[in-house]
C-alpha positions as CSV (number, residue, x, y, z in Angstrom):
1,M,27.2,-26.5,28.7
2,L,28.7,-25.3,25.4
3,Q,28.4,-27.8,22.6
4,M,31.8,-28.7,21.2
5,Y,32.8,-30.3,17.9
6,L,36.2,-31.9,17.1
7,L,37.7,-31.1,13.7
8,C,40.6,-33.1,12.4
9,F,42.9,-30.7,10.6
10,K,45.3,-31.9,7.9
11,V,48.2,-31.0,10.2
12,I,46.6,-30.4,13.6
13,S,43.3,-31.0,15.4
14,V,41.4,-28.3,17.4
15,I,38.2,-28.2,19.3
16,V,35.6,-25.9,17.8
17,N,32.7,-24.3,19.6
18,D,29.9,-23.1,17.3
19,S,27.0,-23.0,19.7
20,I,26.1,-19.3,19.1
21,V,26.2,-19.7,15.3
22,Q,24.0,-22.8,15.4
23,A,21.4,-21.0,17.6
24,Y,21.5,-17.9,15.3
25,L,21.0,-19.9,12.1
26,K,18.1,-21.8,13.6
27,G,16.4,-18.5,14.4
28,N,16.8,-18.8,18.2
29,S,17.6,-15.8,20.4
30,I,21.3,-15.6,21.2
31,E,20.7,-13.3,24.2
32,D,21.4,-16.2,26.5
33,F,25.0,-16.0,25.4
34,H,25.3,-12.4,26.5
35,D,27.4,-13.2,29.5
36,E,29.8,-15.7,27.9
37,W,33.4,-15.1,28.9
38,Y,34.5,-13.8,25.5
39,F,32.1,-10.9,25.9
40,T,32.7,-10.1,29.5
41,H,36.5,-10.6,29.7
42,S,37.6,-9.6,26.2
43,T,40.5,-7.2,25.6
44,V,39.3,-6.2,22.1
45,A,38.5,-2.6,21.4
46,G,40.2,-1.6,24.7
47,Q,37.1,-2.7,26.6
48,I,38.8,-4.7,29.3
49,G,36.3,-5.6,32.0
50,K,33.3,-4.4,30.0
51,N,30.6,-6.5,28.3
52,I,31.0,-5.9,24.6
53,F,28.1,-8.2,23.4
54,T,26.5,-6.5,20.4
55,V,23.2,-7.9,19.0
56,P,23.9,-9.0,15.4
57,D,21.6,-8.3,12.5
58,D,19.2,-11.2,12.3
59,S,17.6,-10.4,9.0
60,I,17.2,-13.2,6.4
61,K,19.7,-11.6,4.2
62,Q,22.4,-11.4,6.9
63,K,21.7,-14.9,8.1
64,A,22.3,-16.1,4.6
65,K,25.7,-14.3,4.5
66,V,26.6,-15.7,7.9
67,H,25.7,-19.2,6.8
68,V,28.0,-18.9,3.7
69,V,31.1,-17.7,5.7
70,Y,30.5,-20.2,8.5
71,A,30.3,-23.1,6.1
72,S,33.3,-21.9,4.2
73,L,35.3,-21.4,7.4
74,Y,34.3,-24.8,8.8
75,Q,35.4,-26.5,5.6
76,A,38.6,-24.6,5.3
77,A,39.5,-25.5,8.9
78,G,39.0,-29.2,8.1
79,N,41.9,-28.9,5.6
80,F,44.1,-26.5,7.4
81,E,47.8,-26.1,6.9
82,P,49.7,-23.0,8.0
83,I,51.3,-20.6,5.6
84,N,55.1,-20.4,5.9
85,M,55.5,-23.7,7.7
86,P,59.3,-23.5,7.5
87,I,59.2,-20.4,9.8
88,W,56.9,-22.2,12.2
89,D,59.2,-25.2,12.3
90,A,62.2,-22.9,13.1
91,L,60.5,-20.8,15.7
92,F,58.2,-23.1,17.6
93,A,59.4,-26.5,18.9
94,N,56.7,-29.2,18.7
95,W,54.1,-26.7,17.4
96,R,51.8,-29.5,16.1
97,E,51.5,-31.0,19.5
98,T,51.0,-27.6,21.1
99,L,48.1,-26.7,18.9
100,E,46.2,-29.9,19.5
101,T,44.9,-28.3,22.7
102,V,43.8,-25.1,21.0
103,Q,40.1,-24.2,20.9
104,V,38.4,-22.1,18.3
105,D,35.1,-20.3,19.0
106,L,32.9,-19.4,16.0
107,I,30.6,-16.7,17.5
108,L,28.5,-13.7,16.8
109,G,28.3,-10.6,19.0
110,F,31.6,-8.9,18.7
111,P,31.6,-5.3,17.5
112,E,33.2,-4.3,14.2
113,P,36.0,-4.6,13.1
114,F,37.0,-7.5,15.4
115,D,36.6,-10.5,13.2
116,A,39.4,-12.5,14.8
117,T,41.3,-12.4,18.1
118,V,43.1,-14.6,20.6
119,E,41.8,-14.5,24.2
120,R,42.3,-16.5,27.4
121,D,39.1,-18.1,28.9
122,D,38.3,-18.2,32.6
123,G,40.6,-21.2,33.0
124,G,43.5,-19.4,31.4
125,V,43.3,-21.4,28.2
126,Q,44.0,-19.5,25.0
127,R,41.1,-19.6,22.5
128,I,40.8,-18.3,19.0
129,I,37.6,-16.3,18.4
130,F,36.1,-15.7,14.9
131,D,33.0,-13.5,14.7
132,M,30.9,-14.8,11.7
133,S,29.0,-11.5,11.3
134,C,32.2,-9.5,11.1
135,W,33.4,-12.0,8.5
136,T,30.6,-11.3,6.1
137,K,32.4,-8.2,4.9
138,Y,34.8,-10.5,3.0
139,L,32.0,-11.9,0.8
140,G,32.4,-11.0,-2.8
141,R,35.8,-9.4,-2.1
142,C,38.0,-12.5,-1.8
143,D,38.1,-16.3,-1.4
144,I,36.7,-16.9,2.1
145,A,38.6,-20.2,2.4
146,E,41.8,-18.5,1.7
147,V,41.0,-15.7,4.2
148,A,40.2,-18.4,6.7
149,R,43.5,-20.2,6.3
150,N,45.3,-16.9,6.5
151,L,43.5,-15.8,9.7
152,L,44.1,-19.2,11.3
153,T,47.7,-18.9,10.4
154,H,47.9,-15.4,12.0
155,E,45.9,-16.2,15.1
156,L,47.6,-19.6,15.7
157,C,50.9,-17.9,15.5
158,H,49.8,-15.6,18.3
159,V,49.0,-18.7,20.4
160,L,52.4,-20.3,19.7
161,I,54.2,-17.1,20.6
162,G,52.3,-17.0,23.9
163,K,53.2,-20.6,24.6
164,Q,56.9,-20.1,23.7
165,I,57.3,-16.9,25.6
166,P,54.8,-17.1,28.5
167,Q,55.4,-13.6,29.9
168,I,54.8,-11.8,26.6
169,D,51.0,-12.0,26.8
170,E,50.9,-10.4,30.3
171,D,53.4,-7.8,29.2
172,M,51.0,-6.6,26.4
173,K,49.0,-5.2,29.3
174,N,52.0,-4.1,31.4
175,T,51.6,-0.7,33.1
176,D,55.1,0.1,31.8
177,Y,54.2,1.6,28.4
178,H,57.4,0.7,26.6
179,I,57.3,-2.9,27.7
180,A,53.6,-3.2,26.5
181,L,54.6,-1.6,23.2
182,D,57.5,-4.0,22.8
183,A,55.4,-7.1,23.6
184,L,52.6,-6.0,21.3
185,T,54.9,-5.1,18.4
186,F,56.8,-8.4,18.7
187,H,53.6,-10.4,18.8
188,E,52.1,-8.7,15.8
189,A,55.3,-8.5,13.7
190,F,55.7,-12.3,13.6
191,A,51.9,-13.0,13.2
192,H,51.7,-10.5,10.3
193,L,54.9,-11.8,8.7
194,V,53.7,-15.4,8.4
195,S,50.3,-14.5,7.1
196,Y,51.0,-11.4,4.9
197,D,49.0,-11.4,1.7
198,A,48.3,-15.2,2.3
199,K,51.6,-16.0,0.6
200,E,54.8,-17.8,1.4
201,I,57.4,-15.2,2.4
202,G,59.5,-15.8,-0.7
203,D,56.6,-15.1,-3.0
204,V,56.1,-11.6,-1.6
205,D,57.7,-8.6,-3.2
206,W,58.9,-6.8,-0.1
207,D,60.5,-3.9,-2.1
208,T,57.4,-2.3,-3.7
209,P,57.0,1.5,-3.5
210,K,53.8,0.9,-1.5
211,L,55.6,-1.1,1.2
212,A,58.5,1.3,1.3
213,E,56.0,4.1,2.0
214,V,54.2,2.0,4.7
215,R,57.6,1.3,6.3
216,K,58.5,5.0,6.3
217,T,55.2,6.1,7.8
218,S,55.0,3.3,10.3
219,N,58.5,3.8,11.6
220,E,57.9,7.6,12.0
221,T,54.8,6.9,14.0
222,M,56.7,4.3,16.0
223,R,59.4,6.8,16.9
224,N,56.7,9.3,18.0
225,A,55.1,6.6,20.1
226,L,58.4,5.7,21.8
227,R,58.9,9.4,22.7
228,E,55.4,10.0,24.0
229,L,55.1,10.8,27.7
230,D,51.4,11.7,28.1
231,K,49.4,8.8,29.5
232,K,46.3,9.4,27.4
233,E,48.4,9.6,24.3
234,Q,50.2,6.5,25.2
235,E,46.9,4.7,25.5
236,R,45.9,6.0,22.0
237,Y,49.2,4.8,20.6
238,L,48.8,1.3,22.1
239,Y,45.3,1.2,20.5
240,T,46.3,2.4,17.0
241,A,49.4,0.1,17.1
242,Q,47.1,-2.8,16.2
243,C,43.7,-1.4,15.4
244,G,42.4,0.4,12.4
245,D,43.0,0.0,8.6
246,Y,45.5,-2.7,7.9
247,Y,48.4,-0.7,6.6
248,E,47.8,2.0,9.3
249,K,48.5,-0.4,12.2
250,Y,51.9,1.1,12.7
251,A,53.3,-1.4,15.1
252,C,52.2,-4.4,13.0
253,M,53.6,-2.8,9.8
254,S,56.9,-1.5,11.4
255,G,57.5,-4.9,13.0
256,M,56.5,-7.0,10.0
257,L,58.7,-5.0,7.6
258,Y,61.6,-5.1,10.0
259,L,61.4,-8.9,10.1
260,A,61.0,-9.0,6.3
261,A,64.2,-7.1,5.9
262,L,66.0,-9.5,8.3
263,W,64.7,-12.4,6.3
264,Q,66.0,-10.9,3.0
265,R,69.5,-10.6,4.5
266,G,69.7,-13.8,6.5
267,G,66.7,-16.1,5.8
268,V,64.8,-18.1,8.4
269,S,67.9,-18.3,10.6
270,A,67.9,-14.6,11.0
271,L,64.2,-14.7,12.1
272,K,65.1,-17.4,14.6
273,A,67.9,-15.3,16.0
274,C,65.6,-12.3,16.4
275,F,62.9,-14.4,18.0
276,D,65.4,-15.8,20.5
277,E,66.6,-12.3,21.4
278,G,63.1,-11.6,22.8
279,Y,60.8,-8.7,22.7
280,I,62.4,-6.2,25.1
281,G,63.6,-3.3,23.0
282,F,62.0,-4.7,19.9
283,A,59.9,-1.6,19.0
284,E,62.9,0.6,19.0
285,K,64.8,-1.8,16.7
286,C,61.9,-1.7,14.3
287,S,61.7,2.1,14.3
288,E,65.3,2.4,13.3
289,E,65.1,0.1,10.3
290,V,65.4,2.0,7.0
């Protein structure tokens, strides 16, 4: 039986499972967790149906790093408030009540670079999974508490999208390539928008030369992806749509910057209208934005 802890968030409460981390930090073997559902049923890294458990570094130095990020995440979660709350209020009815049933798993054993993901457990319940070993790469580079808040904002947004539009999660794995790309792009666009640079949307300069270049490159890749007919290449496009270096995740960037442009023209109400229109055809809309 997994040990569970209840954390009272400033805005919401979620159930947190940290059994693996506790065992690891105590010096116990975590091999017993090898067959947990998040290793055997995970969709990360395109390894659906395969066990992706990876034995983490258990050196004293690495354990010290894991302890730091775990403690920081635990503390940050206890004072959690989402970034861009006005957008949450507009898009997701009763989001506070919805998130009270969310479970967060603090684990070790995922391969790099999968520090955070949303998966459904054996009972079909959505869970947020954070791998503490993968998180250690942030040490010395940024404020871990800020990163924690940002990632929680991002991943909880995914949960809310799945709750608000039930079919979208299944369609991310649809055998129809274009439906899968639409669902994926829609999901990632909104989650990236509300969490971009850990800032409120109005505090971001969306018109920098860097973002203009990212938009151009991402939209070009999106157009190529939409035209692709080869099955193997389609699989590659679905993978690179959301995996890799941050600004090279073409679907995430194309979608996010499309939504940012909508917000600049029409504010939160424009985002709400786009959300209500749904995800079918969304990837093409993003690719045409200039």
